PyMOL Python script that loads the backbone (N, CA, C, O; Angstrom):
from pymol import cmd

cmd.read_pdbstr("""\
ATOM      1  N   MET A   1     101.087 -41.608  -4.661  1.00  0.00           N
ATOM      2  CA  MET A   1     102.490 -41.571  -5.024  1.00  0.00           C
ATOM      3  C   MET A   1     103.264 -42.510  -4.096  1.00  0.00           C
ATOM      4  O   MET A   1     103.002 -42.559  -2.894  1.00  0.00           O
ATOM      5  N   ASN A   2     104.182 -43.225  -4.640  1.00  0.00           N
ATOM      6  CA  ASN A   2     105.011 -44.141  -3.878  1.00  0.00           C
ATOM      7  C   ASN A   2     106.099 -43.347  -3.165  1.00  0.00           C
ATOM      8  O   ASN A   2     106.915 -42.700  -3.821  1.00  0.00           O
ATOM      9  N   ALA A   3     106.128 -43.383  -1.827  1.00  0.00           N
ATOM     10  CA  ALA A   3     107.093 -42.619  -1.043  1.00  0.00           C
ATOM     11  C   ALA A   3     108.520 -43.084  -1.300  1.00  0.00           C
ATOM     12  O   ALA A   3     109.446 -42.273  -1.303  1.00  0.00           O
ATOM     13  N   THR A   4     108.703 -44.361  -1.514  1.00  0.00           N
ATOM     14  CA  THR A   4     110.045 -44.881  -1.795  1.00  0.00           C
ATOM     15  C   THR A   4     110.570 -44.325  -3.111  1.00  0.00           C
ATOM     16  O   THR A   4     111.729 -43.922  -3.205  1.00  0.00           O
ATOM     17  N   LEU A   5     109.711 -44.305  -4.125  1.00  0.00           N
ATOM     18  CA  LEU A   5     110.103 -43.758  -5.421  1.00  0.00           C
ATOM     19  C   LEU A   5     110.448 -42.276  -5.302  1.00  0.00           C
ATOM     20  O   LEU A   5     111.433 -41.817  -5.881  1.00  0.00           O
ATOM     21  N   ALA A   6     109.640 -41.529  -4.551  1.00  0.00           N
ATOM     22  CA  ALA A   6     109.902 -40.107  -4.360  1.00  0.00           C
ATOM     23  C   ALA A   6     111.227 -39.889  -3.631  1.00  0.00           C
ATOM     24  O   ALA A   6     111.999 -39.000  -3.993  1.00  0.00           O
ATOM     25  N   ALA A   7     111.490 -40.696  -2.607  1.00  0.00           N
ATOM     26  CA  ALA A   7     112.744 -40.569  -1.860  1.00  0.00           C
ATOM     27  C   ALA A   7     113.947 -40.898  -2.744  1.00  0.00           C
ATOM     28  O   ALA A   7     114.963 -40.204  -2.700  1.00  0.00           O
ATOM     29  N   LEU A   8     113.828 -41.961  -3.549  1.00  0.00           N
ATOM     30  CA  LEU A   8     114.916 -42.313  -4.469  1.00  0.00           C
ATOM     31  C   LEU A   8     115.155 -41.220  -5.502  1.00  0.00           C
ATOM     32  O   LEU A   8     116.300 -40.937  -5.854  1.00  0.00           O
ATOM     33  N   ALA A   9     114.091 -40.612  -5.984  1.00  0.00           N
ATOM     34  CA  ALA A   9     114.232 -39.511  -6.946  1.00  0.00           C
ATOM     35  C   ALA A   9     114.949 -38.327  -6.305  1.00  0.00           C
ATOM     36  O   ALA A   9     115.800 -37.695  -6.931  1.00  0.00           O
ATOM     37  N   LEU A  10     114.601 -38.030  -5.054  1.00  0.00           N
ATOM     38  CA  LEU A  10     115.259 -36.924  -4.340  1.00  0.00           C
ATOM     39  C   LEU A  10     116.736 -37.225  -4.117  1.00  0.00           C
ATOM     40  O   LEU A  10     117.579 -36.352  -4.320  1.00  0.00           O
ATOM     41  N   VAL A  11     117.059 -38.442  -3.704  1.00  0.00           N
ATOM     42  CA  VAL A  11     118.458 -38.821  -3.481  1.00  0.00           C
ATOM     43  C   VAL A  11     119.234 -38.778  -4.796  1.00  0.00           C
ATOM     44  O   VAL A  11     120.354 -38.268  -4.841  1.00  0.00           O
ATOM     45  N   THR A  12     118.647 -39.307  -5.854  1.00  0.00           N
ATOM     46  CA  THR A  12     119.305 -39.296  -7.158  1.00  0.00           C
ATOM     47  C   THR A  12     119.547 -37.862  -7.634  1.00  0.00           C
ATOM     48  O   THR A  12     120.627 -37.540  -8.130  1.00  0.00           O
ATOM     49  N   GLY A  13     118.553 -37.019  -7.482  1.00  0.00           N
ATOM     50  CA  GLY A  13     118.712 -35.618  -7.878  1.00  0.00           C
ATOM     51  C   GLY A  13     119.766 -34.906  -7.057  1.00  0.00           C
ATOM     52  O   GLY A  13     120.537 -34.107  -7.587  1.00  0.00           O
ATOM     53  N   THR A  14     119.803 -35.192  -5.764  1.00  0.00           N
ATOM     54  CA  THR A  14     120.796 -34.561  -4.898  1.00  0.00           C
ATOM     55  C   THR A  14     122.212 -34.999  -5.279  1.00  0.00           C
ATOM     56  O   THR A  14     123.124 -34.176  -5.360  1.00  0.00           O
ATOM     57  N   LEU A  15     122.382 -36.281  -5.508  1.00  0.00           N
ATOM     58  CA  LEU A  15     123.702 -36.777  -5.908  1.00  0.00           C
ATOM     59  C   LEU A  15     124.119 -36.218  -7.271  1.00  0.00           C
ATOM     60  O   LEU A  15     125.280 -35.864  -7.475  1.00  0.00           O
ATOM     61  N   THR A  16     123.174 -36.143  -8.189  1.00  0.00           N
ATOM     62  CA  THR A  16     123.472 -35.579  -9.508  1.00  0.00           C
ATOM     63  C   THR A  16     123.872 -34.111  -9.389  1.00  0.00           C
ATOM     64  O   THR A  16     124.832 -33.667 -10.019  1.00  0.00           O
ATOM     65  N   GLY A  17     123.132 -33.366  -8.581  1.00  0.00           N
ATOM     66  CA  GLY A  17     123.480 -31.960  -8.354  1.00  0.00           C
ATOM     67  C   GLY A  17     124.848 -31.805  -7.730  1.00  0.00           C
ATOM     68  O   GLY A  17     125.588 -30.885  -8.078  1.00  0.00           O
ATOM     69  N   ALA A  18     125.198 -32.701  -6.801  1.00  0.00           N
ATOM     70  CA  ALA A  18     126.522 -32.651  -6.173  1.00  0.00           C
ATOM     71  C   ALA A  18     127.628 -32.910  -7.193  1.00  0.00           C
ATOM     72  O   ALA A  18     128.677 -32.267  -7.160  1.00  0.00           O
ATOM     73  N   VAL A  19     127.382 -33.864  -8.104  1.00  0.00           N
ATOM     74  CA  VAL A  19     128.377 -34.149  -9.151  1.00  0.00           C
ATOM     75  C   VAL A  19     128.548 -32.936 -10.060  1.00  0.00           C
ATOM     76  O   VAL A  19     129.673 -32.574 -10.404  1.00  0.00           O
ATOM     77  N   PHE A  20     127.448 -32.309 -10.447  1.00  0.00           N
ATOM     78  CA  PHE A  20     127.529 -31.108 -11.285  1.00  0.00           C
ATOM     79  C   PHE A  20     128.311 -30.012 -10.575  1.00  0.00           C
ATOM     80  O   PHE A  20     129.144 -29.348 -11.192  1.00  0.00           O
ATOM     81  N   ALA A  21     128.049 -29.815  -9.281  1.00  0.00           N
ATOM     82  CA  ALA A  21     128.753 -28.782  -8.523  1.00  0.00           C
ATOM     83  C   ALA A  21     130.236 -29.118  -8.388  1.00  0.00           C
ATOM     84  O   ALA A  21     131.085 -28.236  -8.518  1.00  0.00           O
ATOM     85  N   TYR A  22     130.551 -30.384  -8.130  1.00  0.00           N
ATOM     86  CA  TYR A  22     131.936 -30.807  -7.966  1.00  0.00           C
ATOM     87  C   TYR A  22     132.755 -30.522  -9.226  1.00  0.00           C
ATOM     88  O   TYR A  22     133.882 -30.032  -9.149  1.00  0.00           O
ATOM     89  N   PHE A  23     132.179 -30.833 -10.375  1.00  0.00           N
ATOM     90  CA  PHE A  23     132.884 -30.600 -11.631  1.00  0.00           C
ATOM     91  C   PHE A  23     132.661 -29.196 -12.177  1.00  0.00           C
ATOM     92  O   PHE A  23     133.079 -28.886 -13.293  1.00  0.00           O
ATOM     93  N   GLN A  24     132.005 -28.348 -11.395  1.00  0.00           N
ATOM     94  CA  GLN A  24     131.742 -26.944 -11.744  1.00  0.00           C
ATOM     95  C   GLN A  24     131.089 -26.799 -13.120  1.00  0.00           C
ATOM     96  O   GLN A  24     131.480 -25.971 -13.942  1.00  0.00           O
ATOM     97  N   VAL A  25     130.078 -27.641 -13.332  1.00  0.00           N
ATOM     98  CA  VAL A  25     129.299 -27.613 -14.565  1.00  0.00           C
ATOM     99  C   VAL A  25     127.928 -27.029 -14.215  1.00  0.00           C
ATOM    100  O   VAL A  25     127.349 -27.405 -13.195  1.00  0.00           O
ATOM    101  N   PRO A  26     127.396 -26.117 -15.038  1.00  0.00           N
ATOM    102  CA  PRO A  26     126.061 -25.563 -14.740  1.00  0.00           C
ATOM    103  C   PRO A  26     124.992 -26.656 -14.753  1.00  0.00           C
ATOM    104  O   PRO A  26     125.011 -27.543 -15.606  1.00  0.00           O
ATOM    105  N   ILE A  27     124.081 -26.586 -13.820  1.00  0.00           N
ATOM    106  CA  ILE A  27     123.024 -27.587 -13.746  1.00  0.00           C
ATOM    107  C   ILE A  27     122.023 -27.387 -14.881  1.00  0.00           C
ATOM    108  O   ILE A  27     121.763 -26.251 -15.278  1.00  0.00           O
ATOM    109  N   PRO A  28     121.460 -28.468 -15.406  1.00  0.00           N
ATOM    110  CA  PRO A  28     120.483 -28.357 -16.493  1.00  0.00           C
ATOM    111  C   PRO A  28     119.083 -28.103 -15.953  1.00  0.00           C
ATOM    112  O   PRO A  28     118.125 -28.778 -16.331  1.00  0.00           O
ATOM    113  N   ALA A  29     118.979 -27.131 -15.071  1.00  0.00           N
ATOM    114  CA  ALA A  29     117.706 -26.780 -14.440  1.00  0.00           C
ATOM    115  C   ALA A  29     117.759 -25.295 -14.101  1.00  0.00           C
ATOM    116  O   ALA A  29     118.838 -24.704 -14.061  1.00  0.00           O
ATOM    117  N   PRO A  30     116.602 -24.694 -13.859  1.00  0.00           N
ATOM    118  CA  PRO A  30     116.613 -23.273 -13.496  1.00  0.00           C
ATOM    119  C   PRO A  30     117.383 -23.059 -12.193  1.00  0.00           C
ATOM    120  O   PRO A  30     117.094 -23.719 -11.195  1.00  0.00           O
ATOM    121  N   PRO A  31     118.358 -22.147 -12.185  1.00  0.00           N
ATOM    122  CA  PRO A  31     119.179 -21.955 -10.994  1.00  0.00           C
ATOM    123  C   PRO A  31     118.545 -21.040  -9.939  1.00  0.00           C
ATOM    124  O   PRO A  31     119.190 -20.706  -8.945  1.00  0.00           O
ATOM    125  N   THR A  32     117.305 -20.640 -10.145  1.00  0.00           N
ATOM    126  CA  THR A  32     116.649 -19.742  -9.191  1.00  0.00           C
ATOM    127  C   THR A  32     115.353 -20.369  -8.696  1.00  0.00           C
ATOM    128  O   THR A  32     114.794 -21.260  -9.336  1.00  0.00           O
ATOM    129  N   LEU A  33     114.889 -19.893  -7.556  1.00  0.00           N
ATOM    130  CA  LEU A  33     113.634 -20.396  -7.002  1.00  0.00           C
ATOM    131  C   LEU A  33     112.468 -20.111  -7.949  1.00  0.00           C
ATOM    132  O   LEU A  33     111.565 -20.935  -8.087  1.00  0.00           O
ATOM    133  N   ALA A  34     112.486 -18.955  -8.596  1.00  0.00           N
ATOM    134  CA  ALA A  34     111.405 -18.627  -9.527  1.00  0.00           C
ATOM    135  C   ALA A  34     111.351 -19.635 -10.681  1.00  0.00           C
ATOM    136  O   ALA A  34     110.265 -20.013 -11.119  1.00  0.00           O
ATOM    137  N   GLY A  35     112.494 -20.064 -11.165  1.00  0.00           N
ATOM    138  CA  GLY A  35     112.520 -21.052 -12.240  1.00  0.00           C
ATOM    139  C   GLY A  35     111.983 -22.402 -11.790  1.00  0.00           C
ATOM    140  O   GLY A  35     111.242 -23.063 -12.518  1.00  0.00           O
ATOM    141  N   VAL A  36     112.364 -22.802 -10.585  1.00  0.00           N
ATOM    142  CA  VAL A  36     111.864 -24.067 -10.042  1.00  0.00           C
ATOM    143  C   VAL A  36     110.361 -23.995  -9.832  1.00  0.00           C
ATOM    144  O   VAL A  36     109.647 -24.952 -10.132  1.00  0.00           O
ATOM    145  N   LEU A  37     109.872 -22.868  -9.317  1.00  0.00           N
ATOM    146  CA  LEU A  37     108.436 -22.708  -9.114  1.00  0.00           C
ATOM    147  C   LEU A  37     107.686 -22.714 -10.443  1.00  0.00           C
ATOM    148  O   LEU A  37     106.542 -23.165 -10.505  1.00  0.00           O
ATOM    149  N   GLY A  38     108.316 -22.220 -11.499  1.00  0.00           N
ATOM    150  CA  GLY A  38     107.699 -22.288 -12.827  1.00  0.00           C
ATOM    151  C   GLY A  38     107.505 -23.726 -13.268  1.00  0.00           C
ATOM    152  O   GLY A  38     106.471 -24.066 -13.841  1.00  0.00           O
ATOM    153  N   ILE A  39     108.490 -24.573 -13.005  1.00  0.00           N
ATOM    154  CA  ILE A  39     108.363 -25.991 -13.346  1.00  0.00           C
ATOM    155  C   ILE A  39     107.271 -26.645 -12.513  1.00  0.00           C
ATOM    156  O   ILE A  39     106.488 -27.443 -13.028  1.00  0.00           O
ATOM    157  N   VAL A  40     107.216 -26.313 -11.230  1.00  0.00           N
ATOM    158  CA  VAL A  40     106.156 -26.842 -10.363  1.00  0.00           C
ATOM    159  C   VAL A  40     104.789 -26.398 -10.890  1.00  0.00           C
ATOM    160  O   VAL A  40     103.842 -27.186 -10.898  1.00  0.00           O
ATOM    161  N   GLY A  41     104.684 -25.148 -11.326  1.00  0.00           N
ATOM    162  CA  GLY A  41     103.432 -24.637 -11.880  1.00  0.00           C
ATOM    163  C   GLY A  41     103.008 -25.382 -13.129  1.00  0.00           C
ATOM    164  O   GLY A  41     101.824 -25.666 -13.310  1.00  0.00           O
ATOM    165  N   ILE A  42     103.957 -25.702 -13.989  1.00  0.00           N
ATOM    166  CA  ILE A  42     103.643 -26.480 -15.189  1.00  0.00           C
ATOM    167  C   ILE A  42     103.082 -27.838 -14.796  1.00  0.00           C
ATOM    168  O   ILE A  42     102.090 -28.292 -15.366  1.00  0.00           O
ATOM    169  N   TYR A  43     103.712 -28.484 -13.826  1.00  0.00           N
ATOM    170  CA  TYR A  43     103.249 -29.787 -13.363  1.00  0.00           C
ATOM    171  C   TYR A  43     101.842 -29.683 -12.773  1.00  0.00           C
ATOM    172  O   TYR A  43     100.970 -30.493 -13.088  1.00  0.00           O
ATOM    173  N   LEU A  44     101.628 -28.686 -11.920  1.00  0.00           N
ATOM    174  CA  LEU A  44     100.306 -28.526 -11.297  1.00  0.00           C
ATOM    175  C   LEU A  44      99.225 -28.251 -12.333  1.00  0.00           C
ATOM    176  O   LEU A  44      98.126 -28.798 -12.248  1.00  0.00           O
ATOM    177  N   GLY A  45      99.533 -27.405 -13.310  1.00  0.00           N
ATOM    178  CA  GLY A  45      98.568 -27.128 -14.371  1.00  0.00           C
ATOM    179  C   GLY A  45      98.224 -28.369 -15.165  1.00  0.00           C
ATOM    180  O   GLY A  45      97.066 -28.585 -15.522  1.00  0.00           O
ATOM    181  N   TYR A  46      99.224 -29.182 -15.440  1.00  0.00           N
ATOM    182  CA  TYR A  46      98.987 -30.441 -16.153  1.00  0.00           C
ATOM    183  C   TYR A  46      98.073 -31.344 -15.350  1.00  0.00           C
ATOM    184  O   TYR A  46      97.127 -31.913 -15.896  1.00  0.00           O
ATOM    185  N   LYS A  47      98.345 -31.483 -14.053  1.00  0.00           N
ATOM    186  CA  LYS A  47      97.548 -32.370 -13.206  1.00  0.00           C
ATOM    187  C   LYS A  47      96.109 -31.861 -13.063  1.00  0.00           C
ATOM    188  O   LYS A  47      95.179 -32.666 -13.002  1.00  0.00           O
ATOM    189  N   VAL A  48      95.911 -30.547 -13.010  1.00  0.00           N
ATOM    190  CA  VAL A  48      94.558 -29.983 -12.900  1.00  0.00           C
ATOM    191  C   VAL A  48      93.750 -30.316 -14.148  1.00  0.00           C
ATOM    192  O   VAL A  48      92.623 -30.802 -14.048  1.00  0.00           O
ATOM    193  N   VAL A  49      94.323 -30.056 -15.329  1.00  0.00           N
ATOM    194  CA  VAL A  49      93.602 -30.328 -16.574  1.00  0.00           C
ATOM    195  C   VAL A  49      93.366 -31.829 -16.732  1.00  0.00           C
ATOM    196  O   VAL A  49      92.289 -32.250 -17.154  1.00  0.00           O
ATOM    197  N   ASP A  50      94.369 -32.631 -16.395  1.00  0.00           N
ATOM    198  CA  ASP A  50      94.219 -34.087 -16.474  1.00  0.00           C
ATOM    199  C   ASP A  50      93.130 -34.568 -15.510  1.00  0.00           C
ATOM    200  O   ASP A  50      92.330 -35.436 -15.860  1.00  0.00           O
ATOM    201  N   GLY A  51      93.099 -34.017 -14.321  1.00  0.00           N
ATOM    202  CA  GLY A  51      92.099 -34.398 -13.331  1.00  0.00           C
ATOM    203  C   GLY A  51      90.687 -34.015 -13.738  1.00  0.00           C
ATOM    204  O   GLY A  51      89.728 -34.704 -13.391  1.00  0.00           O
ATOM    205  N   LEU A  52      90.558 -32.916 -14.474  1.00  0.00           N
ATOM    206  CA  LEU A  52      89.247 -32.486 -14.947  1.00  0.00           C
ATOM    207  C   LEU A  52      88.763 -33.332 -16.126  1.00  0.00           C
ATOM    208  O   LEU A  52      87.580 -33.323 -16.467  1.00  0.00           O
ATOM    209  N   GLY A  53      89.689 -34.057 -16.737  1.00  0.00           N
ATOM    210  CA  GLY A  53      89.309 -34.931 -17.850  1.00  0.00           C
ATOM    211  C   GLY A  53      89.049 -34.192 -19.147  1.00  0.00           C
ATOM    212  O   GLY A  53      88.338 -34.696 -20.016  1.00  0.00           O
ATOM    213  N   VAL A  54      89.611 -33.010 -19.286  1.00  0.00           N
ATOM    214  CA  VAL A  54      89.449 -32.259 -20.529  1.00  0.00           C
ATOM    215  C   VAL A  54      90.786 -32.250 -21.255  1.00  0.00           C
ATOM    216  O   VAL A  54      91.833 -32.464 -20.645  1.00  0.00           O
ATOM    217  N   GLY A  55      90.749 -32.007 -22.528  1.00  0.00           N
ATOM    218  CA  GLY A  55      91.981 -31.924 -23.286  1.00  0.00           C
ATOM    219  C   GLY A  55      91.742 -32.173 -24.758  1.00  0.00           C
ATOM    220  O   GLY A  55      90.636 -32.499 -25.189  1.00  0.00           O
ATOM    221  N   PHE A  56      92.807 -32.012 -25.513  1.00  0.00           N
ATOM    222  CA  PHE A  56      92.769 -32.177 -26.955  1.00  0.00           C
ATOM    223  C   PHE A  56      93.991 -33.013 -27.346  1.00  0.00           C
ATOM    224  O   PHE A  56      95.114 -32.681 -26.965  1.00  0.00           O
ATOM    225  N   ASP A  57      93.782 -34.085 -28.097  1.00  0.00           N
ATOM    226  CA  ASP A  57      94.871 -34.959 -28.526  1.00  0.00           C
ATOM    227  C   ASP A  57      95.557 -34.357 -29.754  1.00  0.00           C
ATOM    228  O   ASP A  57      95.198 -34.650 -30.894  1.00  0.00           O
ATOM    229  N   LEU A  58      96.544 -33.517 -29.492  1.00  0.00           N
ATOM    230  CA  LEU A  58      97.230 -32.819 -30.583  1.00  0.00           C
ATOM    231  C   LEU A  58      97.998 -33.795 -31.465  1.00  0.00           C
ATOM    232  O   LEU A  58      97.962 -33.684 -32.690  1.00  0.00           O
ATOM    233  N   LEU A  59      98.692 -34.746 -30.852  1.00  0.00           N
ATOM    234  CA  LEU A  59      99.458 -35.695 -31.660  1.00  0.00           C
ATOM    235  C   LEU A  59      98.542 -36.575 -32.501  1.00  0.00           C
ATOM    236  O   LEU A  59      98.878 -36.933 -33.629  1.00  0.00           O
ATOM    237  N   GLY A  60      97.377 -36.922 -31.941  1.00  0.00           N
ATOM    238  CA  GLY A  60      96.404 -37.692 -32.713  1.00  0.00           C
ATOM    239  C   GLY A  60      95.848 -36.877 -33.877  1.00  0.00           C
ATOM    240  O   GLY A  60      95.664 -37.405 -34.974  1.00  0.00           O
ATOM    241  N   ALA A  61      95.585 -35.612 -33.645  1.00  0.00           N
ATOM    242  CA  ALA A  61      95.056 -34.742 -34.694  1.00  0.00           C
ATOM    243  C   ALA A  61      96.061 -34.534 -35.814  1.00  0.00           C
ATOM    244  O   ALA A  61      95.689 -34.377 -36.977  1.00  0.00           O
ATOM    245  N   LEU A  62      97.346 -34.533 -35.451  1.00  0.00           N
ATOM    246  CA  LEU A  62      98.406 -34.358 -36.453  1.00  0.00           C
ATOM    247  C   LEU A  62      98.834 -35.688 -37.051  1.00  0.00           C
ATOM    248  O   LEU A  62      99.695 -35.728 -37.930  1.00  0.00           O
ATOM    249  N   ALA A  63      98.240 -36.772 -36.582  1.00  0.00           N
ATOM    250  CA  ALA A  63      98.543 -38.142 -37.047  1.00  0.00           C
ATOM    251  C   ALA A  63     100.012 -38.480 -36.847  1.00  0.00           C
ATOM    252  O   ALA A  63     100.665 -39.047 -37.724  1.00  0.00           O
ATOM    253  N   ILE A  64     100.508 -38.123 -35.683  1.00  0.00           N
ATOM    254  CA  ILE A  64     101.916 -38.414 -35.360  1.00  0.00           C
ATOM    255  C   ILE A  64     101.967 -39.621 -34.468  1.00  0.00           C
ATOM    256  O   ILE A  64     103.050 -40.049 -34.070  1.00  0.00           O
TER     257      ILE A  64
END
""", "prot")
cmd.dss("prot")
cmd.show_as("cartoon", "prot")
cmd.util.cbc("prot")
cmd.orient("prot")
């Protein structure tokens, strides 16, 4: 992973969150730690299956 890209993503997310808070608009993300951990879990599960090289091409099977 590129550290510069990760840092820019963190800065961009922080600034976006600050703008949402300033304008008192709900953030388009889970507002609790459990929700954030759920997203992290989805990412980790994806990377595990991808790393194992298993999967099913659903879009290919549906000809989409």
